[in-house]
N, C-alpha and C positions, 0 to 999 in steps of 0.2 A: 200465357204466351211463353213464359220461361220453360214450363214443363213440355210444351209443344216442341220447343227448340231442342230440348234434350232428347225427346223421343225421335225427332227427325234425324238427329245426329246418330242415335242408336241404330235406327233402321239403315241409314247409309253405311255405317260401319259393318253391320251384319251382311248387307248385300256385297260389299267389297270382300269381307272375310270369306264368305261362302264361295265367291268367285275364285279366290286363291286356293281354297280347298279343292274345288272342282278341277282347276288347272293342274294341280299336283297329282290328283288321282288319275288324270289323263296320262300322266307321265309315270305311272306307278311302277314301271319296270326298273326305274332308277331308285325306288324307295320312297315311302311316304311317312307322314307323321304316325306315331304309335297308335293313337286313337283311330285314325283312318285305316290303319292296317287291320284293326279289329272290325271296323265297319265293312270294309271290302271283303274280309274273310267270311263274315256272316252272310253277306249278300251272295257270295259264290257258293256257300255251303247250304244255306237255307232257302234263299230267294228273297222276295220283296225287292226293295231298291236300297242303294247305299244311303240315300237321304232318310229313308224310313228307319234304317238301323241306327242312324245318327239320332233320330228322335226317340226311338225306343230306349237306347242306352242312356240318353240324356234324362229321360223321365225316371229311369231306375236310379240314377245318381241323385236326382232331386229328392226322391223318396228317402234314400239313405241319408242325404244331407239334412232333410227335415227331421229325421230321427236323431242325428248327431248334434246338430246345431242349426236351428232354423233362422238364425240371424242373417245368414248369407243368402236366404231365399227372398227375392223380391219379384215384382211383376215382370221385370226385364228378364229374370232367370227363366221363367216359363216361355216367354216370347222367344228368347234365344233358342231354347230347346226345339221349338216348332219351326221357327223361321230358317235357321241354319240348314236343317235337313231339307226343308222345302225348297230353298234356293239352290242347294246342291243338285237336287233332282231336276229343278227347272233348267239350270245351266247345261246339265247333261242331256236333258230332253230336247232342248233347242239346238244343241250342237254348235253353239256360237263361239266356243273356246277352241284353241288349237288342239289337234289330236297328236298322238305320238308319231314321230317319223322314223324312229329307231336310228337316228343320226345324232351328231354332236349338237344339233339345234335343240334337241330335247333337254339338254342340260341348261340352256338359256331359258327355256320355258319353265322348267321346274324351279329354277332360281327366281324367276319372275313370280311364280305362284307363291313361293315361300315369303318373298318380300311383301306381296299383296296381302297375305295372311297376317303378317306382322303389323302392317299398317292398318288393316281393317279391324284387327283385334284390339289394337290400341285405341282406335277411333270409337268403337262401340262401348268399350270399358270407360272411356273418358266421359261418356254421357252420364254415368253415375246412376243408372236406373236398375242396376242389378248385375252381378257377376254371372258368367256362364255356368252351366251345370257342372262342368268338369273343374273349373276353378273353385266354385263353391264347395264341391265335394272335397277337394284337396285341402282347402282352408279349414273346413270343419273337422276333417280328419286330423290335421296338424294340431288344432286346438284340443281335440279330445285326447290325443296321445301326448300332448305337450312336447311335440317334436318340431324341429325347424321345418319351415315350409318347403325350403329347397330340397331337403332330404326326402320329405314325403312325396314331393312332385317326382323326383327321380325314381323312387321305389315304385310309385303308382304307375308311371308311364312305362317303366321297364317291365312290370308285371303284365300290363295290358299288351305290350309289344310281344312278350313271350307267348301269351295266350293266342294272340292274333296270328303269330308265326306258326304255332303248333297246328292251328286249324286251317292253315294254307294262305295266310295273308301275305301281300307283297312286301318283303323286307330286303333292302339293299343299302348301298353306301349313304344315300341321302337321308335314310331313316335315322342314321346316327349323327349326322351333322345338322339336321333340321333345326334343333333348338338353338344352336350356336349362331345361326343366321337370323331366325325369326325373333328370338328374344330381345336382342338389342334394338331392332326396329320397332317392336311392340313397346318397349320401355320409352324410347324417344318420342314415339307418337302419342303414347298415353300421357306423358308429362306435358308435352307442348299443347296438345289438344285439350287436356284437362284445364290448363291455364286459360285457354281460349274460351272454353265453355263458361268458366267462372267469371271471366271478364265480360262476356256477353250478358250473363245472368245479372251481374252487378249493374251494368249500364241500363238494362231493361227495368230493373227494380228502381234505379235512380230516377229514370224518366217517369215511371208510374207514380212515385212519391211526389215528384215535382208537379205532375198533372193534377194529382189529388189536392195538393196544397193550393195551387192556383184556382 
């Protein structure tokens, strides 16, 4: 029951997180997250879908992470790699999210998308079933290089951004302020929801023990 709850929490977070990604990609003329700049660039250059490139790049990062430090690879890491890309394609295929209007309204939409990503990311990480491929990659790289995680994240995302920009990915003002909006929401959600998950887990274990004793 406890594990089922964690996986349900994880899946809900992934769905919300992917919705945020899809919404920001719809507003890509304002700038998107560095990793999505690369995904969109590969989609426009090579083909396939944006979600497919998300999955391909995620799997490559998992392989590298496995070589560097397999501690960060759990079942949730693989599910994350497949589900995020699949949900992104699903949202774009259904067309249920707002499209760009090329007016000031797009700023509200992309801000909403960034906030949704922060909330969804914090939610699925709070489930504790495995970090995402990108997070696992950066954590394992930081361990291998014995470097601060923050510095590794900045260097990695800047490198990805440059590569994506060179091959034609959408880079604009929101690309550079993305992290400053998303990260605080992610952190707050992760901490609060992490406490909630542990509380639910504790109560469920307590009830199970009481039932077993009686």
